[in-house]
KELUM-222359 format. One line per field, with one value per residue: y, z, x of N, C-alpha, C in turn; residue number from 0. Coordinates in steps of 0.05 Angstrom, whole numbers. Each point is the difference from the previous one (the first is absolute). Example, Ala and Ser with C-alpha at 12.3 -4.5 7.8 and 13.67 -1.06 7.14 Angstrom:
n_c2: [-114_21]
n_c3: [156_-14]
n_c1: [264_-7]
ca_c2: [24_24]
ca_c3: [0_1]
ca_c1: [-18_16]
c_c2: [24_22]
c_c3: [0_14]
c_c1: [18_-15]
nr: [0_1]
This chain:
n_c2: [-1559_-2_-20_-8_5_-11_-20_-1_1_-18_-13_4_-4_-12_5_23_3_-1_-4_-12_20_-9_22_-18_4_-21_7_23_-16_-19_18_-19_3_-25_-8_-17_0_-1_-19_-11_5_-8_-20_-3_5_-16_-16_2_-1_-20_-11_4_-7_-20_-6_3_-13_-18_-1_-1_-18_-13_3_-5_-15_-9_18_20_12_-12_6_24_1_-8_17_18_-11_-14_23_12_-19_-1_26_3_-23_9_26_-11_14_4_25_-11_-20_19_14_-23_-7_25_-2_-24_10_21_-18_-14_22_8_-25_4_23_-20_-11_-14_1_26_1_21_19_7_25_10_24_18_22_9_-7_23_15_24_11_-9_-14_-3_-21_-20_-20_-23_-13_-20_-10_-23_-12_-15_-5_-24_5_7_22_-7_21_16_6_21_-4_25_-7_26_-5_19_5_-4_-9_2_-23_0_-23_4_-17_-16_3_-21_5_5_26_9_26_6_26_6_22_12_5_24_5_-21_10_-22_-23_-5_-18_-15_-11_-26_-8_2_-24_9_-23_12_-10_4_-19_-12_-25_-1_-1_-5_5_7_-1_18_23_9_12_23_17_22_10_15_12_12_23_4_17_9_-8_25_-9_25_-5_-23_17_-5_-20_5_-11_-26_10_8_-6_15_-14_5_-26_6_-6_-18_-15_15_8_10_18_4_-7_17_-17_5_-10_-23_-12_-16_25_-6_-7_-18_7_0_25_-6_12_-9_-24_6_8_-19_-17_-7_-25_2_-11_-14_14_-20_5_-13_-18_-4_-24_16_-4_-3_10_-15_14_-19_18_-23_17_-9_3_-7_-11_20_-10_-17_23_8_-23_0_26_-8_-20_18_15_-20_-7_26_5_-23_5_26_-8_-18_18_15_-25_14_1_-15_7_-15_13_-18_12_-17_-17_9_-26_-9_-23_16_-7_4_25_-7_4_1_-2_1_-12_18_-16_6_-26_2_16_-22_-10_24_5_-24_6_22_-19_-13_24_0_21_4_-2_-25_12_-1_21_24_8_-21_5_26_-5_-17_17_20_-20_-6_23_-9_21_9_10_-11_11_-13_17_-19_20_2_12_-23_-3_4_26_-3_-16_18_20_-14_-4_25_4_-20_16_-10_18_-18_-9_4_11_-12_15_-19_22_-20_23_-12_6_-4_25_-9_-10_16_-14_15_-21_5_-11_16_-12_17_-19_18_-22_11_0_-22_16_6_-26_2_19_-14_-22_12_10_-24_-12_20_-3]
n_c3: [576_-21_-7_25_1_-24_9_22_-14_-16_22_11_-24_5_-26_12_5_-27_13_14_14_-19_-13_-19_-23_-9_14_-11_-22_-4_6_16_-4_-5_-25_-7_25_10_-18_6_26_-3_-14_18_20_-12_-6_25_8_-17_6_26_-7_-14_19_17_-17_-4_26_3_-20_12_24_-15_-11_21_-10_17_-23_-10_23_-3_-27_5_20_-16_-20_15_13_-24_-9_23_4_-26_-2_22_-7_-22_5_-21_9_24_-10_-13_22_13_-19_1_26_-2_-18_16_19_-15_-8_26_5_-22_13_17_-20_-1_-13_2_-23_16_-16_25_-9_21_-9_5_-12_25_13_-10_12_-11_24_-6_-8_-25_9_-14_5_-5_-6_-5_-13_-3_-22_15_6_-7_23_-5_12_17_-3_14_25_-7_24_3_25_2_19_7_-25_-20_-17_-13_-13_-21_3_-26_-14_5_-26_-14_19_6_1_25_-6_25_-6_23_8_8_20_-6_15_13_12_-8_9_-25_15_-20_-1_-1_-25_1_-8_-7_9_-7_13_-17_16_-1_-7_-22_9_-23_17_-20_16_-18_12_4_23_-11_-2_4_-3_16_-15_21_-2_-18_8_-23_16_-6_-12_-8_0_-7_-11_22_-3_8_-23_-7_-6_21_20_16_23_22_-3_19_-19_10_-14_-22_-17_18_-10_26_15_13_13_26_-4_5_21_-20_-8_-23_-5_-14_22_5_5_-18_-18_11_1_-25_-5_14_-10_-3_8_-24_7_-21_0_2_-18_18_-18_-6_-5_-10_24_-17_20_-10_21_-6_11_13_19_5_23_-19_-7_-13_-23_-15_-9_24_9_-20_7_26_-7_-15_21_17_-17_-2_26_7_-19_8_25_-6_-14_21_5_15_23_0_22_-7_21_12_17_18_-3_22_6_-5_7_-12_18_-20_-5_-25_8_-24_-21_-21_-12_-17_-21_-3_-7_-6_-20_-15_11_-1_-25_-5_15_-14_-19_18_5_25_5_24_17_-2_-24_-2_16_-11_24_4_-24_4_23_-11_-20_18_13_-19_-12_-11_3_14_-23_-11_16_-16_14_-9_4_17_-3_12_-13_25_-1_24_-12_-19_18_15_-23_-7_25_-11_-21_-8_10_-11_9_-26_16_-17_11_-12_4_-2_-10_-13_25_0_1_-22_18_9_22_11_15_23_-18_-12_-23_0_-17_-8_-8_-20_-20_-14_-18_24_-2_-26_0_18_-12_-23_11_11_-22_-12_19]
n_c1: [345_15_-17_0_27_2_-17_14_23_-10_-8_25_11_-24_-3_-6_-25_-5_-22_18_-10_-16_-1_-1_-13_13_22_-6_-4_19_19_7_-26_-1_-2_-20_-10_24_7_-23_4_25_-9_-20_17_17_-21_-10_25_5_-23_6_25_-10_-16_20_16_-19_-5_26_1_-20_9_22_-19_-12_-16_-2_-7_21_13_-11_3_26_-3_-10_15_17_4_2_15_13_1_8_13_10_-2_9_21_-16_-4_1_-16_-14_1_-5_-19_-9_2_-11_-17_-3_-1_-16_-13_0_-6_-15_-1_0_-12_22_23_4_12_2_10_4_2_13_-4_19_-8_-2_22_8_-17_-2_-4_-25_21_-10_-13_9_-17_11_-22_17_-21_13_-10_15_-25_-10_-12_-24_8_-19_-15_16_-4_14_12_7_7_-8_18_-17_6_-18_18_-23_3_-16_13_-1_-15_20_5_8_19_-26_-1_2_-2_5_-3_11_-13_22_-16_10_-21_11_21_13_-7_-7_-11_9_-24_1_5_-26_-8_-24_-10_-23_-21_-20_-10_24_-7_16_25_13_20_16_21_9_3_24_1_-5_20_-13_25_-14_18_11_-13_19_19_10_19_9_21_2_-26_11_18_-13_17_24_3_4_-24_15_-16_16_3_-14_4_18_18_17_-17_0_-20_-17_17_6_21_17_14_7_23_-13_11_7_4_-11_25_-14_-13_26_-8_19_-15_-22_11_9_-24_-12_17_-24_-1_-9_-23_-8_-23_-18_-18_-14_6_-24_-8_-19_-9_-19_-15_-19_-9_-18_-16_-7_6_-24_14_17_-23_-10_8_-14_-11_4_-10_-18_-2_1_-15_-14_1_-5_-19_-7_4_-13_-19_1_1_-19_-13_7_-8_-17_13_-22_-13_-21_-9_-15_-17_9_-20_-11_4_-24_12_18_19_17_7_-3_25_-9_17_-15_20_-9_-5_26_-2_-26_-6_-3_22_10_-9_10_22_3_-5_15_11_-9_-15_9_-19_8_4_26_0_1_-7_-16_-9_1_-11_-17_-5_1_-14_-17_-3_22_16_-20_-6_-21_-18_-17_-15_-15_-17_-22_-23_-6_23_4_6_-12_-18_-1_1_-18_-13_4_-7_-14_5_23_17_15_-23_-4_-18_-16_-19_-15_-14_-17_-8_-19_-7_26_9_12_18_19_8_18_4_13_16_-18_-7_-21_-9_-18_-13_-14_17_0_-12_-9_4_-1_-19_-14_7_-5_-22_-5_7_-13_-19]
ca_c2: [23_22_6_14_27_15_6_21_26_8_10_25_21_-2_26_7_3_23_23_10_26_17_19_7_-1_-27_-5_17_-11_-27_-6_-22_-24_-11_-18_9_22_24_8_10_27_18_3_17_27_9_6_24_23_7_10_26_19_6_15_27_14_5_22_25_10_9_25_21_9_6_26_0_-5_-28_-16_5_-16_-28_-7_4_-19_-24_9_7_-25_-14_14_2_-26_-7_15_4_28_-3_22_-6_-22_12_16_-19_-10_21_2_-23_5_20_-12_-18_17_12_-20_-3_21_-8_-22_6_17_15_-1_26_11_27_17_26_19_29_14_9_-8_25_24_24_4_15_-9_-22_-27_-21_-27_-16_-29_-14_-27_-15_-27_-18_-27_-4_4_27_4_18_25_2_27_4_20_8_20_23_14_-7_-2_-25_3_-23_-2_-24_-12_-16_-26_1_-23_-10_20_28_14_22_20_20_20_13_22_-2_27_10_28_3_-16_-25_-25_-11_-29_-7_-29_-18_-3_-24_-4_-6_-13_2_-2_27_7_5_-22_-11_18_-14_17_-13_20_-7_14_13_28_19_26_24_21_27_17_28_20_12_23_2_19_4_-12_20_6_-20_3_19_1_-2_-29_-7_11_25_19_-9_3_18_-15_4_-25_3_-13_-1_11_28_17_18_21_-9_1_-9_-29_-13_-27_-19_8_-12_20_7_23_25_20_9_29_14_-6_17_28_3_-12_-23_-20_4_-22_6_-12_-5_-4_-29_-6_-27_-4_6_-21_12_-15_11_-13_6_-6_-14_5_16_24_21_8_9_-16_-18_15_8_-24_-8_19_-7_-24_9_16_-19_-14_18_3_-26_-6_17_-9_-25_7_12_-20_8_-18_10_-18_9_-15_6_-10_-25_3_-16_-19_9_-7_3_14_25_9_-12_20_-13_10_-18_12_-8_-7_21_-11_12_18_-16_-13_20_7_-24_0_23_-6_-18_11_14_14_-15_17_-11_2_21_27_9_4_-26_-11_14_-12_-27_2_10_-21_-25_6_15_15_16_28_15_-15_12_-9_5_-3_15_26_-2_0_27_9_-10_-28_0_8_-23_-20_8_-2_-27_-5_15_28_2_-11_20_-10_15_-10_6_-1_-2_13_11_25_21_11_-11_18_-10_15_-11_3_-13_-29_-12_15_-9_6_-5_-2_-6_-19_-13_18_19_-12_8_28_3_-12_18_23_-8_-5_25_12]
ca_c3: [17_-18_-13_20_3_-24_1_20_-11_-20_14_13_-20_-20_-11_8_-21_-17_7_27_0_-22_5_-26_0_6_28_13_-5_10_19_-8_-8_-28_-7_-22_9_1_-28_-12_11_-13_-28_-1_6_-22_-23_6_-1_-28_-11_12_-13_-27_4_8_-23_-18_12_-3_-28_-5_15_-13_-24_6_12_22_-12_-8_24_8_-17_5_25_-2_-18_14_19_-15_-9_23_9_-21_-2_26_5_-26_-9_-27_-7_12_-16_-25_7_5_-26_-14_13_-9_-27_2_10_-21_-21_11_1_-26_-4_13_-14_-18_9_-23_-3_-11_5_9_6_11_-3_0_-18_16_28_16_-12_17_11_-19_-27_-7_1_-10_2_-23_3_-25_3_-25_1_-12_-5_-27_0_7_29_5_13_29_11_9_20_8_21_-3_25_12_-22_-14_-29_-9_-29_-9_-22_-17_-6_-15_-18_3_-6_2_24_10_14_14_13_21_11_28_11_12_10_24_3_14_-14_-7_-7_-23_-3_-23_-18_6_-17_16_-13_18_-13_-2_24_21_20_2_-10_0_-6_-5_-1_-21_1_25_3_-8_15_-15_18_-8_12_6_-20_7_-16_-4_17_-11_15_18_23_21_11_21_13_-18_-2_-19_-27_-3_20_25_23_20_18_-6_0_-4_-24_-19_-26_-2_18_16_13_11_29_9_1_26_-2_-11_-27_-21_-11_-28_-1_9_-21_4_-5_25_21_-3_7_28_17_14_-18_-6_-15_-13_10_-22_6_-5_-22_3_-17_16_6_4_14_-3_21_-5_23_-6_22_-8_16_-14_-24_4_-17_-17_-21_10_1_-27_-9_13_-13_-26_6_7_-25_-18_10_-2_-28_-9_12_-13_-27_2_12_27_22_11_16_3_24_11_27_5_17_25_0_15_28_11_25_-3_-28_-15_-12_-22_-26_-23_-22_-26_-19_-17_-20_-25_2_2_26_19_-4_8_29_7_-6_20_27_8_25_23_24_18_-11_12_-12_-13_21_7_-23_0_21_-7_-24_8_14_-16_-26_4_-23_-12_-7_-4_10_-7_17_-15_18_-7_12_28_14_11_-2_23_-6_-21_12_16_-19_-11_21_4_-18_6_-9_-28_-18_-10_4_-16_5_-21_11_-22_8_-24_6_6_-22_2_13_10_22_10_29_5_-3_-14_-22_-2_-25_0_-28_-3_-23_-6_-17_17_12_-15_6_29_4_-12_18_24_-7_-5_26]
ca_c1: [6_4_-25_-17_10_-7_-28_-4_9_-19_-24_6_3_-21_-9_-27_-20_6_-17_7_13_-9_-22_-12_-29_-10_1_-20_-26_-3_21_18_-16_3_-22_-18_-17_16_6_-25_-5_20_-8_-23_9_16_-17_-17_17_4_-25_-4_17_-11_-25_7_10_-23_-16_16_-2_-28_-4_15_-14_-28_-4_-20_-26_-1_-5_-27_-17_5_-13_-29_-12_-12_-20_-25_-11_-13_-24_-20_-13_-13_-24_-14_4_9_18_26_12_9_24_21_10_14_26_16_9_21_24_11_11_24_21_11_20_25_11_21_22_12_29_8_27_-7_23_-7_23_-5_18_23_-2_2_-11_-2_-27_-17_3_-17_13_-18_8_-10_-3_0_-8_1_-10_20_-12_-11_-29_-10_-4_-22_7_-1_5_28_2_27_0_18_-3_-26_-20_-1_-4_-15_-3_-13_15_-17_11_25_5_28_21_-9_8_-17_16_-16_15_-15_15_9_-1_25_-3_15_25_-3_5_-26_1_-16_-3_3_-22_-17_-23_-23_-23_-23_-26_-13_-14_19_0_27_20_25_22_26_22_18_25_8_-6_21_-1_6_10_-8_21_-7_10_26_7_28_14_27_22_14_-16_5_27_-1_26_23_8_22_-5_15_-7_9_-17_10_17_29_15_29_7_-22_7_-8_17_-16_16_25_3_26_6_-1_10_-20_-8_17_19_-6_-19_14_1_28_2_-10_20_24_-7_-7_20_-13_-12_-29_-12_-26_-25_-18_-29_-6_-18_-12_-23_-24_-19_-26_-20_-27_-16_-28_-17_-25_-19_-24_-1_16_-14_-28_-17_15_13_26_17_7_19_25_11_11_25_22_7_14_27_15_6_21_25_8_9_26_18_8_-7_-25_-16_-27_-9_-27_-2_-15_-24_0_-22_-24_0_27_1_13_3_22_17_14_-8_3_15_-11_20_10_17_-9_-23_-25_-2_-7_-28_-16_-3_-17_-28_-11_-1_-25_2_-11_1_20_26_17_-2_25_20_11_15_26_16_9_17_26_15_4_13_25_10_-21_8_-25_-23_-26_-22_-25_-22_-24_-5_-5_25_5_28_15_8_20_26_9_10_26_20_10_22_25_-1_10_-21_-20_-27_-20_-27_-19_-27_-20_-25_-12_-14_19_16_27_19_25_10_25_5_26_1_-23_-13_-27_-13_-28_-9_-28_-3_25_16_14_24_23_8_7_26_19_2_14_28_12_3]
c_c2: [25_9_16_29_17_7_22_27_10_11_27_23_-1_28_5_4_26_25_12_27_18_18_9_-3_-27_-6_18_-12_-27_-7_-22_-24_-7_-19_12_24_27_10_11_29_20_5_19_29_11_8_24_25_9_11_28_21_8_16_29_16_7_24_26_11_10_27_23_11_7_27_-2_-4_-29_-18_3_-16_-30_-10_2_-21_-25_7_6_-26_-14_14_1_-26_-8_13_6_28_-1_21_-6_-22_11_16_-19_-12_22_4_-23_4_21_-12_-18_17_13_-20_-4_21_-8_-23_9_19_13_-3_25_4_30_15_27_18_28_13_9_-10_24_23_23_4_18_-9_-23_-26_-21_-27_-16_-29_-13_-30_-13_-29_-19_-27_-1_4_28_1_21_25_0_29_1_23_5_20_21_17_-9_-2_-27_5_-26_2_-27_-11_-17_-28_2_-25_-8_21_29_12_22_19_21_19_15_23_-5_28_7_28_5_-17_-25_-24_-14_-30_-5_-30_-14_-2_-25_0_-10_-13_-2_-3_27_8_6_-20_-11_21_-15_18_-16_23_-10_12_9_29_17_26_23_22_28_19_28_19_12_23_1_22_4_-12_19_5_-21_4_22_2_0_-28_-4_11_27_20_-11_4_20_-14_4_-26_6_-12_-2_14_30_16_20_23_-12_2_-10_-30_-9_-28_-19_7_-12_22_8_23_26_19_15_30_16_-6_18_29_4_-11_-23_-19_6_-23_8_-13_-2_-1_-29_-3_-28_-2_3_-25_12_-20_14_-15_9_-10_-14_4_16_25_23_12_8_-18_-18_14_9_-24_-8_20_-5_-24_8_16_-19_-16_17_3_-25_-7_17_-8_-26_5_13_-18_9_-22_11_-22_12_-18_10_-12_-25_6_-18_-19_8_-6_0_16_27_6_-13_22_-14_12_-22_14_-11_-6_24_-10_12_18_-16_-13_20_7_-24_0_24_-5_-16_12_14_14_-15_18_-10_2_22_27_9_4_-26_-13_13_-11_-27_1_10_-20_-23_5_17_15_17_28_18_-17_16_-13_8_-6_17_26_-1_-2_29_8_-10_-29_-1_8_-22_-23_7_-1_-28_-7_16_28_2_-12_22_-13_17_-13_10_-5_1_10_13_27_23_10_-11_21_-14_18_-16_6_-14_-30_-13_19_-13_9_-8_0_-8_-20_-12_17_21_-10_9_28_3_-12_18_25_-7_-5_27_15_-13]
c_c3: [-17_-13_19_4_-24_0_20_-10_-21_12_12_-19_-22_-8_9_-23_-15_7_27_-2_-23_8_-26_2_7_30_15_-3_15_20_-10_-10_-30_-5_-21_8_1_-28_-13_9_-13_-29_-3_5_-24_-24_6_-1_-29_-13_11_-13_-28_2_8_-23_-19_11_-2_-28_-6_14_-13_-25_5_15_23_-11_-8_24_10_-16_5_25_-3_-18_14_21_-13_-10_23_9_-21_-3_26_4_-26_-10_-27_-7_11_-15_-26_5_5_-26_-15_13_-8_-28_-1_10_-21_-22_10_0_-27_-6_13_-14_-19_12_-24_1_-13_4_6_7_10_-2_1_-18_14_28_19_-16_20_8_-20_-28_-6_0_-7_5_-23_7_-27_5_-27_5_-14_-8_-29_-1_9_30_4_15_30_7_11_20_8_22_-5_25_14_-20_-13_-30_-10_-30_-6_-25_-17_-4_-19_-16_4_-9_3_27_7_16_12_15_20_12_30_12_14_12_24_0_16_-17_-4_-7_-23_-3_27_-18_6_-20_18_-18_20_-16_1_26_23_22_4_-13_3_-9_-4_-3_-20_2_28_0_-9_16_-19_20_-11_15_6_-22_10_-19_-3_17_-11_19_20_26_22_13_22_16_-22_0_-20_-28_-3_22_27_22_19_20_-9_3_-5_-26_-18_-25_-2_21_15_11_8_30_7_2_29_-4_-9_-28_-21_-12_-29_-3_10_-24_4_-4_25_23_-2_8_30_18_16_-21_-3_-17_-11_16_-23_10_-8_-23_3_-19_16_3_8_15_-4_19_-4_24_-10_22_-9_15_-13_-24_6_-16_-18_-23_8_0_-28_-12_12_-13_-27_4_5_-25_-19_9_-4_-29_-11_11_-13_-28_0_13_27_20_13_15_4_23_7_28_2_17_24_-1_19_30_12_26_-2_-30_-13_-14_-22_-26_-21_-23_-26_-19_-18_-21_-28_5_3_27_22_-2_7_31_9_-6_21_27_4_26_23_25_20_-11_14_-13_-9_21_7_-23_-2_22_-7_-23_8_15_-18_-26_5_-26_-13_-6_-3_9_-8_18_-14_18_-10_16_30_16_8_-4_23_-5_-22_11_17_-18_-11_21_5_-18_9_-13_-29_-20_-7_1_-14_6_-23_11_-23_10_-24_5_6_-25_3_11_9_23_12_30_5_-2_-15_-21_-3_-26_3_-29_1_-22_-5_-17_16_11_-15_7_29_5_-12_18_25_-6_-4_27_16]
c_c1: [3_-26_-19_9_-8_-30_-7_8_-20_-26_5_1_-20_-10_-28_-19_6_-17_6_15_-8_-23_-13_-31_-11_-1_-21_-28_-4_21_19_-15_6_-23_-18_-17_16_7_-25_-6_19_-7_-24_8_16_-17_-17_17_5_-25_-6_17_-10_-26_6_12_-22_-17_15_-2_-28_-4_14_-14_-29_-2_-20_-28_-3_-5_-28_-20_3_-14_-31_-13_-11_-21_-27_-13_-15_-25_-22_-15_-14_-26_-16_2_13_20_28_14_11_26_23_12_15_28_19_10_23_26_13_13_26_23_13_22_27_13_22_21_13_31_10_30_-5_25_-10_25_-9_21_25_-5_1_-12_0_-28_-15_3_-18_16_-21_12_-13_-1_-3_-7_-1_-10_20_-11_-11_-30_-7_-5_-22_9_-4_3_28_0_29_-2_22_-2_-25_-22_3_-5_-13_-3_-14_14_-19_12_24_3_29_20_-8_8_-19_18_-18_18_-18_17_7_0_26_-3_17_25_-5_8_-27_4_-19_-1_-4_-25_-15_-23_-23_-21_-22_-25_-14_-13_20_1_28_19_27_22_25_20_21_27_7_-7_24_-3_7_7_-8_19_-11_11_25_5_30_13_28_21_12_-16_4_27_0_26_22_10_21_-4_15_-5_9_-20_12_19_29_14_29_9_-24_9_-7_15_-17_18_27_0_28_2_-2_10_-22_-9_19_17_-6_-20_12_1_27_3_-9_19_24_-7_-4_22_-11_-12_-30_-10_-26_-23_-19_-29_-6_-19_-10_-24_-25_-18_-27_-18_-27_-18_-29_-16_-25_-21_-23_-3_16_-14_-29_-19_17_14_28_19_9_20_27_13_12_26_23_8_16_29_17_7_22_27_10_11_27_21_11_-7_-25_-14_-27_-12_-28_-1_-17_-25_2_-24_-22_2_28_0_14_4_24_16_17_-10_5_13_-11_23_7_19_-6_-24_-25_-3_-9_-30_-19_-5_-18_-30_-13_-4_-27_5_-14_3_21_29_16_-4_28_22_13_16_28_18_12_20_28_17_7_16_25_8_-21_11_-25_-23_-25_-21_-26_-24_-23_-3_-3_26_7_30_17_9_21_27_11_11_27_22_10_24_25_-1_9_-20_-19_-27_-20_-27_-18_-28_-20_-27_-13_-14_18_15_28_19_25_9_24_2_27_-2_-22_-10_-28_-12_-29_-10_-30_-6_28_18_15_27_25_10_9_28_22_5_16_29_15_5_23]
nr: [0_1_2_3_4_5_6_7_8_9_10_11_12_13_14_15_16_17_18_19_20_21_22_23_24_25_26_27_28_29_30_31_32_33_34_35_36_37_38_39_40_41_42_43_44_45_46_47_48_49_50_51_52_53_54_55_56_57_58_59_60_61_62_63_64_65_66_67_68_69_70_71_72_73_74_75_76_77_78_79_80_81_82_83_84_85_86_87_88_89_90_91_92_93_94_95_96_97_98_99_100_101_102_103_104_105_106_107_108_109_110_111_112_113_114_115_116_117_118_119_120_121_122_123_124_125_126_127_128_129_130_131_132_133_134_135_136_137_138_139_140_141_142_143_144_145_146_147_148_149_150_151_152_153_154_155_156_157_158_159_160_161_162_163_164_165_166_167_168_169_170_171_172_173_174_175_176_177_178_179_180_181_182_183_184_185_186_187_188_189_190_191_192_193_194_195_196_197_198_199_200_201_202_203_204_205_206_207_208_209_210_211_212_213_214_215_216_217_218_219_220_221_222_223_224_225_226_227_228_229_230_231_232_233_234_235_236_237_238_239_240_241_242_243_244_245_246_247_248_249_250_251_252_253_254_255_256_257_258_259_260_261_262_263_264_265_266_267_268_269_270_271_272_273_274_275_276_277_278_279_280_281_282_283_284_285_286_287_288_289_290_291_292_293_294_295_296_297_298_299_300_301_302_303_304_305_306_307_308_309_310_311_312_313_314_315_316_317_318_319_320_321_322_323_324_325_326_327_328_329_330_331_332_333_334_335_336_337_338_339_340_341_342_343_344_345_346_347_348_349_350_351_352_353_354_355_356_357_358_359_360_361_362_363_364_365_366_367_368_369_370_371_372_373_374_375_376_377_378_379_380_381_382_383_384_385_386_387_388_389_390_391_392_393_394_395_396_397_398_399_400_401_402_403_404_405_406_407_408_409_410_411_412_413_414_415_416_417_418_419_420_421_422_423_424_425_426_427_428_429_430_431_432_433_434_435_436_437_438_439_440_441_442_443_444_445_446_447_448_449_450_451_452_453_454_455_456]
């Protein structure tokens, strides 16, 4: 009786087939079937898949080295053999044999692998626009055998620096210097260095990449701005503001005591004379916070020359403020995406940690028709940046006086707003309107004199 119950329990809880419920490749091919036939089918599929992967990898390697001309010759050779021998066309047979010889010779150029040590470098990672710059490729042979010469290619921006490396003996080296064009501000990608082995006809071309890509920052031109020209407001360097404070360091005037005033500021001599409590008033002193807002909108500039001048102006002001250890923010307007439903009101703040970081960021910016104009930038800056004492608005000749006045109205009344209009066709000038100083410069050298004139006014 006990044996029968155990047998029934074993039958009830018998483990199902191992393939039940699986969805792997085997079950997709033969399902739950087992046996020699199912195992044979699985083995054939497995072998064919492995061979297919190797064939695909081989074809991928071949296609990466065979040029379009090589594929054309490779297709014409068997066709020429068949038609030439079929119709007795001797010229076509000769052309087929010549094509076959060319293919065999081209294949010899792909045999072997070079063991180079390749280094890519530049004399400086940052240069000023217009300054000469050079890159250098160094290749050495660390092996014990002679290495045949190859062609060395280095992409430089949209150009290509090409050099022919001769054969290198054991321990020998090859150095090639190439110029880097710097006529315009920007970031020039350099590299990666690649070696090219190709047959003389151009049927095959084998490229090997040896290094990573590098970058060369081409900084905008800047001019030295005197420190005094940036102090448009009174600050902690010894100049008070127009704001009146009950507690500060710069004495302004006396007034009658009101409940809540601190007793330590009571002026006792004046109190004795007037018979009423008199307290001191002070002019508020604070550390100046400069904001340099650069417009990237193409509608604010007549041409690219004006925009480059504006970038140089922003860089000159920012570099001077960083050198003076002032609090400075350099902002540019964001661009609206092409398919956005509404305009993006935002600004990007450039790095002002060091002079190089600021100029690096200025090297990457470009003007765009969808970027915020100077009026919108002023609106966003006045809302996002606190504690502004001086705001420089840098724009081009297409910005109208009405737009500049509207931009200055976005800031509080105690903020000194200076608009710098870059127009190479205008005579440098300075004019003052309520709440706004407008400087017009034609060249970067005009910035120094114009700022001095504005500060004096």
